[in-house]
Structure formats: C-alpha cells, structure tokens
N, C-alpha and C positions, 0 to 999 in steps of 0.2 A: 740858463732856462731849460736846455735839453736834459739836464740831470734832475731838475726839479719836477718835471712832469711825471716821470715814473713813480717818484715818491708820492706825489699827490694821488695818483691812481691807486696805489696800494693802500694809502690811508683811507680813501673813499670806500674801497671794498671792505676793509676791516670794519669801518663804521656801519655800513649797511648790514653786515653779518651780525655785528654786536647789537644793533638796533632790533633786528628781527628776532634774535634770541631773547632779547630783553622783553619783547612782547609776551612770550610764553610765561615769563616770570611776572611781569606787570599785570597781565589780564587773566591770571590763574583763576580768580574767583568767578569772573565772567564766563570763562570757558567751562568751568565746572557747572555753572547754572545752565548753560546752553546744552551741555551733554545730558544733564538731568532731565531737562524739558524734552529733548529729542527722544530720550529713552522712554519717557512716559507716553509720548505720542506713538512710539513703536509698540508699546505694550497694549495701547488701546486697539490698534490694528490687529495685534495678536489675538486679543480676546474675541474680536469679531470673527476672525477666521476660525478660531478654535470652536466657537459656538456653532458655526456652520458645519464644521467637520463632525462635531458630536451629534448634531441632528441627523446628518446623513448616515452616520454609523448606527444610529438607532434604527434606521431604515434598512439595515443590513447591507450598507454600502461600504466600500473600502476607500480610505483616504488615499489620494494620489501621492506618488513618491515625491514629486516636486513640493507639494504642500507640506508633507511630513518633514522634508528636509528643511524647509523654511521655518517651520515651527521650532524644530530643534535648534536652528541657528539663532533664533530670537532668544531662546532660553540660554544658550551659550553666551550670546552677546550681553544678556542681562547680568550674568555672573561677572563678566569682565568689566563691564561699565560700573557695577557696584563696587568692585575692587578699586577702580580708579577714583571713584567718587569718595570712597572711604579714606583713601590715602590723601586725596586732595584736601578734604576737610581737615585732616590732621595737620597738613603742611601749612595751611592758612592760619591755623591757631598758633603756629610756632613763630610768627612774625616778631621782630624786635619791638619791645614796648614803645609806644608813642611814635612809631614809624610804619611805613608801608613796605619796608625792606624785609625780605625773608632772612632767616638765620642761615639757611643753607641754599645758596643760589643754584648750585648744581642740581639738588633734589627737586627744587621748584621748577627748574627748567625742564627736567625730564617729565614730570607730571603734566606740565602744561602742554608739552609736545604730544604726549600720549592722549590727553583729553581732546586736543584738536584733531588728531588723526581718527580717534574713535567716533568723534562727532560725525565725521564724513562717512564712516562705516555704518553708523546707525541710520543716517539719512538714506544711504543707498539701500540698506536692508528693508527699510520701511517702504521704499518705492517698489520693491519686488513683491510686496504682500498684496498685490491686486490680482485676485484669482476669479475668473468667471465660473470655473468648476473646481470644487475642492475634493470631490470623492467620485469613485467609479464603482461599478457593480463588483461584488465579491466573486471570485472564481470558486465555483461550487464543486463538491465531490461528485464523481460520476453517478453514484448511487447514494441516496439519502436513506440511512437506516431509520425505520419508523418504530415507534414504541409498540411493544407487543408482549403480552404475557405468554407463558408457556402454554402451547396448544394441546388439546386432547382430541383424538379421533380424526385427525386430518392427515395422517401419514400417507395413507394410500392415495388420497386425492392429490396431495402434494407431489408424490412421485409421478402420478399421471400427468399433472400439469407440467412438471419439469421435463418429462419425456416429450410432451407436445412442443415445448419451447425449443427443444433440441432438434425436432423434426424440421428439416429445411424447407419443406413444402407447405408448412402451416405458418402463414403470416399473421392471421388474426385468430385469436382464441377467445371464446366466450365462456364465462363461468356464470351459470344461472341457477336460481333456486329461490325458495320462498324467503320472505323477510326473516332475518334472525337466524338463518341456517349456517352462517359463518363464511360467506363469500369474501367479504372484505378481510377477515382474519386470514383466510387461505391466501389471498393475494399478497397480504402483508408478509406472510411467512415466505412466499416465493420471492418477494422483493428482498427481504433481509437475508435469507439463507441460501438462495440459489443465485439470483442475479448478482448480489453483492460479493458472494464468495467466488463465483465462477469467473468473474471479470471478462466474460465473453462480449459484453456490451460496453461501448464507449460512454454511454450516458443512459440513465433511466429517469423517466419523467412521470411523476404521479400526479394525476389530475382528478379531483372530485367533480364530476359533471353535474349530477342532480337534475332537478327540474326547474324551469325549462332548460334544455340544452342550449347554452349560449356560446357561439363561436368566439365572441369577443373575450369572454371570461377565460375560456380555455386557452386562447392565444396569449393572454396576459400571464398565465401560469407558466406556459412554455417559454415565453420571452424571459421571465425572471430566471428560469433554470439555464437558459442558453446564454445569459449575459449579453443580450443584444443591446448596444449602446442607446442612450436616450435620444441622441440626435438622429438615429436611424429608425426611431419608433414614434416619437411624439408627432401628433397631427397627421399620422398616416391613415389611409383608408384600410378597411378590412382586407381587401385584396392585396394591398401593398404589404401589410403585415404578414399575410400568408406567404408572399414571395420571400420576405426576410427569413421566416421560419424554415421554409423549404430549402433555401440556399445553405442554411447551416446544417440542417438534418440530412440532406442528401449526401453529404460527405462523411456521415457518421453511421456507425452500427448502433442503432438506438432500440430501446424498448419503451413503449408508451403504455402506462398502466392507467386505464380509465375506470374509475370507481363510481358505482351508483348511476348507471346509465338507464334512462327511462324511455328514450326514443332515439331514433337514428341521429347520429352526429356525423356530419359530412366532413370527413378527414381532409378531403381536398380543399374545402373552404378554409379549414384551419391552417393548412399549409404542411400537413404531415405527409411525407412521401408514402406511397403504397408499399407496405412490407412485402417482400418476395424473396425467392431463393437467391437472387443476385445480391441485394443489399443486406440480406440476412438479418434484417430488423424485424421486430415483433410489435403487435398491438394486443394487449390483454385487457379484457373488459369484464366488469361484473354487472349483473342486471337481474331483475326478478322475472324477466320474460324471455322465453325462448324466441319469441318473435323478434325481439330486439337483437338477439344474436344473429338471426337471419337477415334483418335489415342492415346490420353492420357488416354483412357478408363474411361472417366468421367461417373459416374452413373447418373448425372443430368447436363443438359446443359441449361442455361438460356440466352435468347437473350436480350441484352441491347438495347432497341429500342430508337428511337428519342423521344423528348419531345412532349407532347400534346400542342396544340396551346396556351392555357392559360399559361402553364408552360414555354413555349418558350418565350412568351411576357414578363413574369415576369423576367426571366433570362436576357433577352436583356435589359430591362429597368434598371435592377440592374447594368449592366456594363456601360450603358450610364451615369447614375448618376442623382440624383435629381436636381442638379444645372442646367444641360442642359435641362432636361425635363420641368423644371419650367421657362425656359427662354422665352418661347412663348406658348400661349394657343394651337397652332396647332401642336406642336411637339409631344405630347403624342400619338395622332392619327397617325401621320406620323411614329412614332417609331413602332407602331403595324404593319403598312404596311411593314416596313423594316424587322421586325422580321419574318413575314410570308415568306419572300423570302428565309430564312434560312431553311425552312422545318423541324424545330425542331431539327436540328443538333447542339448540344451544342458548339462544336468547332467553327462553323461558327457564332453562336449567340454571343459568347464571343469575337471573333476577330472583327466582324463588330460593336458590341456594343462599344468596346473600341475605335475603329476608329471614331465613331460618337460622343463620349464624347467631349464636347467643341464646337460642331457645334450648334450655338444658334439661327440661323434664319431658317424659313421654306424653304427659297430658297435653302439653303445648303442641307437640308434634301431631298427636291424634286429632286435636281440634283443627289444626291447620290443614291436615289431609282431608278431613270432612269438608272444610271450606273449599279446598281445591276441587273436590269432586262435585259439590253441589252448586257453589257460587264462586267460580274462579274470578269473576269480575270484581268481587269484593276483597280479594286477597291483596295484601299490601304490595304495591309495585307493579302488579300485572297490567292494570289499565294504563298507567303512565309510561311504563318502560317496554311492555310487550305488545299490548293491543295498539298502542299509538304508533309503533313501528309498522306493525302489520297493516294498520289502517291505510298507510300510504298506497298499498297495492289496491285496496278497495277504492280509494279516492281517484286512482288513475284509470279506473274502468271508464270506458268511453261514453256510456249513456245509462240512464236510469233502468232500462229494461235488463241490461246485463247485471247491474247491481241487484235488482230484485230477484233475478234468477239465481244469482249466487247465494243471497241470504236464504232463499227458499230451501236449499238443501239442508240447512241447519235444523229443519223440522224433524229430520231423522236422527236416531240416537248415535252415540259415538261408534266409530268403526263400521257404520252401516254402508254397504255397497248396493248400488242401484243400477239397473241397466240403463244405458243411455236413452233408449226409446221410451222406457217407462217414465223417466224423468221428464222427457220432452212432452209426452202425453199429459203429464200433470201440469206442466207450464201452459199447454194449450187449454186444458180444462180450467185453469185459473184465469185465463184471458190475457196472459202476459204477451202472447204472440198474436194478438188479434189484428195487428196491422197488415197481415198477409192475406191475400185473396184465396189461396188454396192451402190445404193441409201440407202439400209437398213443399211449398215455399216456407211455411211455418216450421216444418220439420227440418229443412235445410238450415234455416236460421238457428234452430235449436242446437243442431250439431255444431254449427259455427260457434255458438256461445260456449258450449261445452269445451270445444278444442281451445278456444281463446282462454277460458278460465284455467285450463290445464297448462297452457304455455306461460301464463303469468303465475303459476304455482299456487293458485287458490283452490283448484280441484286437483285430485290425483287419480291415476289409473287404478281401478279396483279389480282388475282382471279383464277377461275377454269382453269387450264392449260394455264395461261397467265403470262407474265413477264413484269416488268417495271423497270425503273431506278430512283433512288432518284434524285431530282433536283440538289442538290449540287454535287453528283457523276457525273451527266450529265455535269454540268459546268466544272468539273475537266477533264472529257473525252475530251470535246471540247478544253480545254486549252492544254492538252497533245497532241492532234492532231495537234495543230498549233505550239506549242513550241518545240516538240521533234520529230516530224515526217517530218520536213522540208516542211510543207505546201503541202505535196504530197496527202493529203486526205481532201482537203478543203470541209467543210460541211457548207451548208447554209440552214437555216430553215426560210422560208418566209411565212408570212401571208399577203396576198395581196387582196385588194378590187378593186383598180383601177390600171391597168398596167401603169407604168411610165418608161421612158427611162432609168433613173439611175438604176432602179431595173434590167431591162433586161440586162444592161451593166455589172452588177455585176455577172450575171450568166455565163459570159464568163470564169470567173476564177474558177467556182465551179467544183469539181469532183463528189460531191454527193449533190443532191438538194431535199429537201422536200418542196413541194409547196402546201400551203393551200389557196384556193381562191374560189370565187363564179363565176368567169368568166375569160376565156382566149381568148374569141372570139374577143375582141376589139383590139387585137394586129394588127397593120397595117403592121409592118415589122416582119417577122418571126425571133425569137431570135436565136442567134448562141451559140452553146454549144461545143466548140472545145475540151474541156477536160472532158466533162461529162461522168461518168461511170454509175451513178445511178440517176434515176428520179422517185420520188414518189409524185404523185399528188392526192390531196383530195379536195372534196368540203367541205367548212367549214360548220359544223353543220349538214351535211347530215346524215340521218339515213338509216338503212338498207332498200334497195329496194325503197327508196323514189324517186319520179319522177323528182324532181327538182335537179339542180346541174350544172355541167359544160356543159351538153348537148353535146357539141362537142368541138373540138380544131381547131385552125386556120389551114387552108388547107395545109400550108407548114410548120407546126409546127415541123415535124420530119425530115426536109430536111437537117439540119445542126447539126447532132449528130454523128460524124464519128466514135466514139469509145465506144458508150454506150453499156453496158452489161445487165443492169437491168432496166426494165420499169414496174412500178406498178401503175395502174390506178384504183385499187379496191376502192370501195366506192366513186368514183369520180362522179357517176351519169350520165356518158356520155351515149348517145343513139346511137351515130354513131362515128366510127373511121374516122379521116380525111384521105384523100388520102396521100400517102407518107410513111405510116408505113412500107411498103415493103422495103424502103431504109435503114432500120435499120439492115443492114446485119451482124453487130457484136453482135446483141442482143442474150443473152443466157437465159433470164428470162422475161416472160411476164405474168402479172397478170391483168386480166380483170374481176375479180370476183366482185359480188355485184354491178354491174352496171346495166344499163337499155338497154344494147345491146341485140338486137333480133337475129342478124345474124353475123357470123364471116366473115370478109372481105377475099376475095380470095387472096388479096395481101400477106397474111401471108405465102403463099407457098414459098416465096423467102427467108424466114428466116432460112437458112440452118444450122446455128449454135445454134438454139434455143434448150434448154435442158429442160426447165420447162415451161409448158403452163397451166395456171389456169383460168378456165372459169366458176366458180360457180356463179350462179345467174339466170338471166332471159333469157338466151340464148335459142333460139328455132331452129335455122338453122345453119348448117355447110355445106359449099359447098364441094362437092366431090373432092377428090384428093388434098385437102389442107393439111390434116394431113399426108398423105402418103409421101409428099415432105419434111417433117421435119425430115430429116434422122438422126439427132443427138438427137432427143427427147427422154428423159428418164422419165419425169414426165408429166402426162396428167390427169387433173381433171375437171370433169363437175358434179356439183351437183345443179340441177335445182330447182327453188323455188316451182314448182308444187307439190313437195313431201310434203310440209307442209299441215297439215290436214285442216287448215282453208282457203286454197286456192282451189277454185273450178276447175273442169276440163275445158278444152278449150270449148268455146261456139260453137254452130253450125256455126256462122258467121266466127269464127276463123278457124274452120275445112274447111269451104269453101274457105277461103283465102289460106290455105295450098294447096288445090287442084289446085289453079291457078299457083303455082310455077312450075318451070321446073324440069326435072328429074335429074338435076345436084346437087340438094340439098338433104341433109340428115336432116329429121325432127326428132328432139330428142324426141318428145312425141309420135312418131309412132315407127314402127319397125326400129331399128337402127343397123341392122345386118351389113350394109355396113361400118359403122364407126368401128365396131369391126374388120372387115377384114383389114381396113387400119391400125389400131393400131397393129394388129398381124404381119403385114409386116414390122414394124419398128425394126431394129436390136437391138437398145439399150433400148427399152422401158422396164421398170421394176417397174413402179409405176402408177397405174391406179385407178381413182375414176370415176364411171360411172353409169348412170341409164340404166338398161336393160329392154327394153319395148317390151312385147310380147313374146310368146312362141318360135318363130323362133330365136329371138335374144338370148334367154336363151340357146337354144340348141346349137347355135354357140359358146357361152361361154363354155358350157360343153365340146365341142369338141376341145377346145384350151387350152392345158396345159400351154402354155406361158402366156396367158391372166389370167388364174386362178392363176398362181404364182405371177402375177403382181398386182392383184386386192387388193385394200386396203379398199375402201368404195364402197359397192355394194348396189344398190337400184333396187329391183325387182318390176316391176310395170305392171299391166294389163296382167298377165299370163293367158290369156283367155282359158277356157276349162280345166284347170289343177286342178284336185281334190287332188292329193297328190304331194307334193314337196319333192324331194330327193336332199338334199343339198350336193354338192360335197365337198371334202376336199380342203379348200382354206387356205393355210398355213399362209399367211400374212394378212388375212382379219381383219380389225380393227372395222368396223362398217357395220351393215347389216340392211337394211330397206326393209320390204315387205308390199306393199300397193296395194289396189284396185284389189284384185284377188278374184272376186265374187264367184268362185266355189271351192276355196281351203278349204279343210277340215282337212288335216293332213300334218305335216311337219316332215321329218325324216332326219337323218344325215348318211352319208356313213362311215361305220366302217370297211370296207373290209380289210384295211391295218393294222388294230389293232389286237393284239394277244388276241383273245377271246373277249367276250362281254364286260367284265369289265377290259380287259387288259390295257386299257389306264390309269387306276388309278395308276398302278405301274409306268407308264411313265409320271407322272404328272409334266412335265418339258417342257421348250420351245421345239417346233417342234412336240408336241403332237397335236391331232386334235383340231382345232379352238383355239389354245392356245392364239393367239393374239387378238381374238374377244372380244371387251370390251363394245360395245354398240349394242343393238338390239331394233329396232323400228318396230312395226306392227300396221297397220291402215287399217280400212275398209276391213276386212276379215270376212264377215257376217256369213260364215258357219264353220269357224275354231273352233275346239272343245277344244283344249288345246295347251300348249307349253311345253310338257314334254321333248321334245328334248333338252331343255335348260340345262338339267343336264349334258350334254356333253360339256358345255361351262365353263371351269374352271376359266377363268379370267374375267367373265362378271361383269361390273361395273355399267351399266345403262340399265334399261329395261323400255320401255314405250309401253303400250298396249292400243289401242284406237279403239272404235267402232267395236268390234267383238261380235255381238249380240248373237251368239250361244254358246259362250265360257262359260263353267261351272266351269272349273278348270284351273289354270295356270299350275301347276304341277299335272299331273294325278297320276295314280298308280305307285309309286316308291318303292313299298315294297321290291323289289329285289335289290334295289340300296344299295351298301355297306355303312355303317355308315361313313367310312373314305373318302367318295367321296367329302364331303364338298359342298353340293348344296348351291349356292348363297353365298359362303364364302367371295367373294370380292365385292358383290353387294353394291353399295353406294346409288343409287337412284332407286326407284320403283314408276312408275306412272301408274295408272289404271283409264281409263275414258270411260264412256258410255259402260259398260259391263252389260246389264240388267239381264242376267241369271247367272252371276258369283256367285258361292257359296263358292269357296275355292281357296286360293293361293297355299297351300300345305296341304296334309292330316295330316302331322305331324309337330310339332313345329320345327322351324329352328333356329340355333344360330344367324344368321345374324351378324357376328362379325364386319362387315364393314359398315352396313347400317346407312346412315345419314338422308335420307329423304324418307318418305312414303307418297304418294299423292293418294287419292281415291275420285273420284267424279262420281255420277250417276251409282253407283253399289248397287242398293237397296237390293239385295239378299245376299250380302257379309256380313254375320253376325258373322264371326269368323276370327280372324287373327292368323297366325301361330307363335304366340309369347308366350314365357313362361318367367319365372323369369331370365333365363340365356341369353335371346335374346338381341342383340345390347347393351350390358352392357356399353361399353365405347365409343360408336360411335354415337348413335342416337342424332339428332339435332331437328328434327321437324316431326310431323305428320299432314298432311293437309286433311281436310274433313269437312263436315257439322256437326253441333252439333246434328242434328237429327240422322244421320248415326252413330255417335259415341255412342249416348245413346242407340241405338238398338243393339250394339254388345254384343255377349255372351262371357264370360270369364270362364276359369277353376276355378278361385277363385278371390275374391275381391282384394287380394294383387297384382296380376298381373295387374289388371285394374288401381289400384292406382299408380303402378310403371310407367305406360305409359301415364297416364292422363296429367302430366305436360308438355309433349311434344306436346300436341294437339294445333294446330293453326286453330281454327274453321273458316270457310268461309261461306259467305252468298250464297244462291243459285244463285243469279244473277251474281255472280263473278266466277262461277265454271269453266268457260273456261280459265280464267287467263293465267297462264304460262305453262300449261300442253302441249301445242302444239309445243313447240320448242324442237328440238332434234339435235344431232350432225350433221346430214346431212343438216339441214336447216341453220346452222350458220357457 
C-alpha cells in the first residue's frame, strides 16, 4: 500500500493536467466566440471615448496622455485579437471529418490557450476605459501671431511704441485716434514683430474689449490663454476668477493687448496685476478717445494719425493693384487724385482702392473722382465699410446735444477752420445750449463739448484756439444727417460764381446753407427760404478787411426767410445791408464781423428775439435806440479795426464827416457813453466786448457793476488827461487793450476786496482778481514807465507791448513779491516792439514754464533777458529778433547763451514789423 499511494498521486496529477489542457482543445470554438464578443464590447467603449476626445479637440483641447495611451492600446489589442480569431477559425475548419477532434492537437491547444488569456486582457482593458475627463487645455505659444498684411506708413509709430514698451517706467500705453486710422493694425504689427521676436515677455494676451466692456468676457479670454483648469474655473464668482488670473499672472512677465476699448476697464476686477517697473509687465490699449487713455491711467498716450500724402498714395496704389495702374498711362495720376480725397485715412484708402481695382479706363476713374468729391456717400463701399465704422464714434457720444453740435460743424466746407468761441456763439445762437442760465455756463459747456469731440477724434485742432473736421469725418457727418435724421437738418454747401435758377430752387429745401460766392447782386428774383434756419455767406477768397466782396445783397434778399435763426455774414465783405433785414423777426444770432459796414441799420431795432450781435470790424456808427430795443440781447461785441497798431487815426476829413451827422448817431471812435447806457438798460445782457473811448465813457463803465460783470474784451482808448489808471475788478475779463493814452504813466489794480496785499496768492483759484484775463495789449503809451501790475494777472498767456517810449522795465521792483506767486507762469507769448529805453523785462530770472514765443524788435537797450538754465525748459519754440540784438545780449554764463541760441529765428531789419501787430482784439 505504501508504494501504491505515490503512484496514484502521480496519476491524478497527470490526469488533472491533461484534462485542463484538453479544455483548450475541446472549447476552442466557445473561447473564440467569447473573445470575439469581448472585443466587440471593447470597441464600443473605444468609439464612445474617441467621440468624446474628438469633440474636445474641436474645442481646442488636448487629449490626456492616459486616454491617448488607452486608445492606442485598444487598437493594438484589436490587431492581436483579430490575428488569434483568424487562426482560430482556420484551426476549427481543419477538424477530422465526422468528429470533433482536431487534426493537430498541439496547434489547437496553443490557440485555445492564447484566446483564453487574451479574453482576460480584453476584459481588463475595457474596465480601464472609464474616464471622467478625456482632454485638457492646450498649452499655447507665449505669443500668438496674428494675420496681417504688409503695412504702409506705420514705421515711425511702430518705432515709438516699441521704444515706450522698452521704457521701464511706462506700464500702460494708450494708442488713440479716429476710427480707421490704423490703431489695431499698428498693435498687430507690435504683437507680431516686436513682442514675438524680442521674447522679453513670457506671455502676450490679446483681448478685443469692444462695447460694453465686460469683465466676465475679458476674464474668459485670459483664462483660455493661461490654461486655467476647468475645475478651478467652473461655477466661480467674478472675484474668485480674478484671484485665479492674478495668481498666474503675478509670477509672469506679461503684456496685455486690449483692442477697441471704449470705456474704462477695471484691470483689478479682471485680475490683471498693475504693470510696473518691478514686474516689467505692460498693458497696451487701442481706443478712439484720449479720455479713455486717461481713464485707464496710461502713462503714455500716442495719437495714431492719418498717413502723410506720399504714404497714402502708396497704400492706395497697393490696393488698386499693378494690373489696373498699368492699364492706361493716365490712371496713375488719377489714382493720386483719388487718394488725396481720402485725406490720409487708411480705412478710406483701402476701401476706395479696392473698389477701383479693375477700373481700367480713365473715364471710369474721372467719374469715380467726381462722385468722391460731390457725393461720397454714394460711392461703392464707403457707407458700408467706412462710414459705418466711423459711426461707432458718433453713436458713443453721450447725449443728443453733443451729437447735434458735432454734426453742425459739417455746415462749413472742407478744411475750414473756425475759432472755438465763434463756433460756440453759433451753437448758442442756434439754441443748442439753451439749458444753461448764463452765457458763461453755456460757454463753458461749449468748450467742454469741443474738447470732448477732440479727445474722441471727431474734431481736430485747427491752430491756435481753432477747430476743424477731417474731410472723411465731415462726409460721414453729412451722410448721418441725411440717412439717420430724416432730412430734418438738410445742409447745403454751395460755391457759386453765377446764380442760376436750379441752384436757387435747391435752396428751398435747405435748413442750413453755407454760401460761398463772389456776388448775389444779379438775382432778379429774390430766393425763397421757407425752411432755412441758418445762412452763412462768405465771399470766396476774401481776406480780412478786404474791400472787395459781396458789397451788398439783393434788396429783397431777406423777405422770404420766415423761420431763420442764424445769419452770419462775417467775412462777406458787404458795405451795406439791404432793406428788409428788419423782417427777420425770428433771428437770434447776427454776425456782421469783418465786413466793410460803416454804420448799423436802424432796421435792426425790430429784431426783438436777437440774442447774439457780433459787429467786430470797420463799424463806425450805431444809431441811437437801436441796441436798447433788442430786449433779448445777451451777447454784444464790437472790436473795431482802429485798435490795430498799423491803422492810423481818423483823418481830419473823416472827423469833419462825422460832424455832419445828426445827433441820433453814436460814433464809436468818439465818446460812446450813450452806447454804454443803452447796454446797461438791457435786462439779459451778460457778455460785452467793447471799445471804451474817452475818460467820460470809462467813468460810466466804472459806475456800472452790471457792465463790469459783463465785460469780456475791453479796449481802453484815448483816455485823455489820465496819468494814473486804476483798473477795477472785472471778474470775467479775457482780453484787455490799452491804446493811445498820451498822458498815462502808471497802471494799478484795485485790491480792496482782497485779504491783505498778497492775500490773493492763497486764493489762486477762479474768482480771484483778474483770474480770467489771458491777453494784454498796450500800444502808444509814450509816458508809461512799467507794467508791474501784471504780477496780479495769474492766468496771463499773451502780452504785447508796442511803442511805449518811456518804458524802462516791464516788471519793476518786485522784491516783496512772494516766490510762490509764479510771475508769468502761464505766459506763452511775449512781444516787445519799439521800446527804445527798455532795459529789463524782469530784475530776476523767471522760470517761464509755459513760454513758447519771445519776439523783440527795436529795443536797442534791452541787453539782458530774464532767463537762466531752468527757464522755459520744455516749452520754448522760437525767439525772434535781429542778429545784431542777439549778439549784443549779456549772459550770466556762456552755457545759458548756448542753451537758447538754437531757438533764435533772426530777422532782417526791414521785416521787423512782420506779425507783431496782430493781437486778440484785432482778429
């Protein structure tokens, strides 16, 4: 028995092993079917996972490595399983006929074993295909290159922006300019060529902000760029998202590119760390408004201007294409003419250039140019592609008053420049600023509107205190007026040489008409203006005070203007008003400045609604009781041309002619006390510009607080017998001229209402003495010794001193004046002419922080200027004087002389009268 047991154990083990192996052979078909079914189930799971991955990849996500590995494993498994299944099917087909026995037991055994093992592998792989997340965000390049064509005319601006980016103290940089000027193109060029190439930033993020500025949308763009995971973002508050962004960006040197910003975007709420010299990060933004740059606290704001003429022509020709340009020899020159109509605006150049591509005959180009000049809104592409873009700036204006004031400037022709104050007076006359109780408030609002329209690039600077409108902006304004305002403000700008019936008939439809012509006298039938609210007439090419021009108007010209509110005949050259002007009973604004009128028609007394009457020019006579009848008058201005230094006094013949007039006339060059009395009697008058002739008239002014409060431009003239002039407190005075006062030796100001001699220094704010006085002009005061009283004029910007033969100093002894007084701190222009005894402007050097122009002629004894190394550091533009005078100047040291020599513009003696004789009252 002991020997039998081991044998039985061996036999049992052999049988178990044989039976197990026999299963692989016996159940081969079943194993193959199980493997096939398991693989099909795995493939189903694979397709589901693959579909999820494809969807996420379409969303710019990246499949996770684990998922990618699983997918590849499934494909590898499929290949191996298919191989086993194929061999298994073949082996089963090889069975002995009529039996279940395989022909090759060894081969069947191996296949069965493989199938059983692979079935377990397939089952295990299928269990691993359960993924909550299949993809993650793509890791993005630090700087995304943006599509951009080759630029034209941006090289200088590009260099300037790059220089600002490299400046470590400039964290926020603003690029502003009118719509279509190329701001986005410039920033794209900076992104692609500087930021991407320099690699000085770890990441650059481009965000289109647009309107309204949404913190949530901006955060989402930044999150996508920073690859912040979904689980740290989903269902978070705005503040929590800001923290996530901040924590990522604070560790990076980033540049944030904000395109198309219309209002302040709070970067702190977004989560963007403040860029500074420590983190060396930057924020660059584009906007149409300088105000937005300020609101965004930009340390540097750069205006993206329109292209120069040569650059504009190059861009235009590029868009037209060589094929079209070469199709006819005349087309290149015609292309330059068409390009000039775009006034350097890239958007217009590109749009019109593309529209002209393929126009291969000169005739097509000539017709297109005529269309551009006369009816730009009808030209293909301009309304849809140019005006629609520019219209966003108009739509963004805050209220209807500003929009109306903007559109109004389009009444003037292309390239027209208008003084700020003249435009504001027109707005007041039209009633646009009626919501203000006083002219001062209305005027301040007018200035605010002008400055705002400048900052949003709808108005442009047109020179000193002047404004103008870019031609393409003007075309857009006219298009807006006709398309969106229901033709309620029809504007016509006519240049007429010969009156024709068809032109006169068009006027019947006009609400506002600007008429530029050489004659209206030939009209045989007076035109009818049933809808006319505004008429501005100019003589073409007429210069100031020129004798030629319209001369007069047809005698019944004013008979058919039943609703007119504004009549502006300034610079029209008329010498006489036609009868019938008294019929304009709805008139509120009348401007007869810079004409050749000698006397004011008595008919004006019927204009009961008149609020603004401007008479600056050659006027000599106003008939009594005309002004007193203008019961609604608020603004009255007379600035006569005799105040100019190069105009002589009335001749004996003229004086004799005055004496032949009756006593119903007020002679403006004589004692005009009667005019002051009439003005004083007007209830609403609060803006007066007037010459005061003679001591009696001056005394009348001193006795009228109402007139003193209303005085803006004051010209004191021929104050006979007066040796000392005590200037009263005139709160709103802007310009003061004192001329031809032969006995005047000293000028003082009245400080009786100030707290102590220098008390006004502490009150150095509006409403202090003479705070609004900005221009002073003195001429022909042969006994005047100095102008020391000017130390009390804190806002003085322009000073002109002419023909004061006794004057030795401009500012005399000011030793007691506090250092913080800031003498001449705002002075921009100083002109000194024919002061033969002048030795000093000031006894001590002055900083002159605002001085731009210094002009000195015929002052042979002025050997020293009050300048030192700190004077006019950042402001000075030019010093005018003769070379001989400059060489004779004495300097503290050679360094100061070398500092100011580059500003010298030497003039020849024969030209010394040049431009010195113009001043604010004359123009």
